[in-house]
N, C-alpha and C positions, 0 to 999 in steps of 0.2 A: 227257583232260577230267576235271577235278576236280568233286566234288559237295560239297554242304553237309557240313561236318565239325564235330564237337565237339572242343575242345582246351583246353589250359591256358595261360594267359599266362605266358611265360617271361622276358620283358624288356619294360620300359616306357621310352619316351622321349617326354616331353611328352604330347601327345594321341594318340600312336600306340603300338601294342604288337606284339610278336612272339608268335606262338602255336605251342606244341608240339602236334603232332598225330602221335602215335606217335613214330617216329624223325625225322620231318620237322619243321623249324622254318620258319615263314613269314618273309617280309620284314616290315619295320615296316608295319603296316596301320592305316588310320584306324579309330577306335573310335566307334561310333554314340553320339551324345549328343543332347540336345535343343538344336537350333541353328536358329533362323529369325529373321525380322525382328521378331517379337513378343517373343521372349525367348531367351536363351542360358543354358545351364547346363553345369556341369562337375562330374563325379563322378570322382575319381581312380581310375585303373585300377591294380590291384595284381597283383604276381606271385603266381601260384597260383590266380588266379580262373578258374573254368571258364566258357568262352564258346563261342559258335557262330561259325564263319567262313563267310561267304556269298561264294562265288567270283563274280567278275565275268568274263563271257565264258569261263567254264569254268576260270579260273585262281585257285587259292587265294592266290597271291602278288600278285594284283591285286584281292583281295577286301576286304571290310570285316568288322569284328568286331562281333558282336551279343552283348551281355552281359546279364545274368548268369544263371547257372543255379544254383538251390539245390543244395547238396551237403552232405555230412556236416560239413565245416568251416564252412560258411556256411548254416545251416538258416534256414527262414522264421521271422522273429521273432514271427509271429502268423498265425492262419488265420481270424480273424473276417471273414466276408464283408461286414460293414457297416463295417469300419474299415480305413483306409489308415494304415500304420505305417512310420516310419523310425527305425532305431536306429543310432547311430554308435558307433565303436570306443571313445570316451571316456565312454560312458554317456548321452549326450543321447538323449532319445526325443521324437518328435513324432508325434501321431496325430490323425486326424479320424474320428469315429464318426458315420455318417449316421443311424443309428437314434436316437441321443440328441442329434444336432446339437451335439456337443461337440468342441472343439479343445483338445488337451492338449499342453503343452510341459513337459518335465521335464529339468532340468539339474543335474548334481552340483556345478556351479561357478557360473558367472555368465552373465547374459543382458544384453546391451547393446542399447538401442534409441536410435537417433539420427535425428532428423528436425526439421523446422521447427516443426510444431504436432502436438499429440496431442489427439484428441477421444476420450473414453471415455464411452460411454453404456451404462448397465446398470440393471436394476431394483434390484439390491443389489450392493454391493461389500464383500467381506470380505478384509482383508489381515492377515497374521500374520507378525511378525518379532521377533527379539530386540531390535533397535534400528532406528529409522527416522529418517532425516535428509532434510529437504526444504530445498533452497537456492533462494531466489528473491528478487528485489528487493521483491516485494509478493505476498502471498497473500490471497485473498478467499474467504470462505465465505458461502454463501447458505442460509438455513434454520436451524432450531434446532440447537444443538450441546450435547452432553453430554460432560463430561470426568469419568471415573472415575479419580481419582488426584490427585497434587499438580500445581500449576502453578507453575513457576519462571520468572520474567520478568526479563530483564536490562535491559530498556528501560522506557519509560513505558507506563502503562495509561490509556486514555481510553475514555469511552463517550459517548453522545449528550448527556449533561449536563455533560461536561467532563473535566478531569484527575482521575484517581483516585490518581495516584502521590504528589503532594505536597500534597494537600488536608488540611484540618483539620476537627475536629468541635467543635461547641459542647457544652460539658459542662453538666450539671445545676446546677453551682455558678456558672455564668456565665463560666467560663474556656474555653480552647480546648486541644485535644490532637490529637496526630497519630494516624492510623489504627492500630489494633492488629492 
């Protein structure tokens, strides 16, 4: 009869793994992941990951793999008891701090969001970038707008009084001139 054992992942095949426990290597065992009707998740298992094997009916070869145990090669990325933190191998960090109610996502490269509609509601929005491009058939702003810098328009400009692009002015001498 086998007991609960700590081992190291030695081989991975899809959603199953073999575990080295001393000189013994288990059969390919299922790795516990989040999987139910509400949601399913997958976190790839890696060779070298320290895990626990839970035997079923006393057999490690019929058991399941419970992961992961912090170790020297994979230490806890943080120990703040008010923050849940995920750090990925490429530098992506996602955290949620319950003390400040702050969700933080940090990416060294790119973030893509794809959906039908986006509703963003905030007291204040601050965006900083070297360049910003918005593509849309139509863009509407409601409220006062301040532009600090130059305005370069490649199309027509109109306001509630009409066309500002091709209008002319009456000069003091009775003639007309184009806008300056």
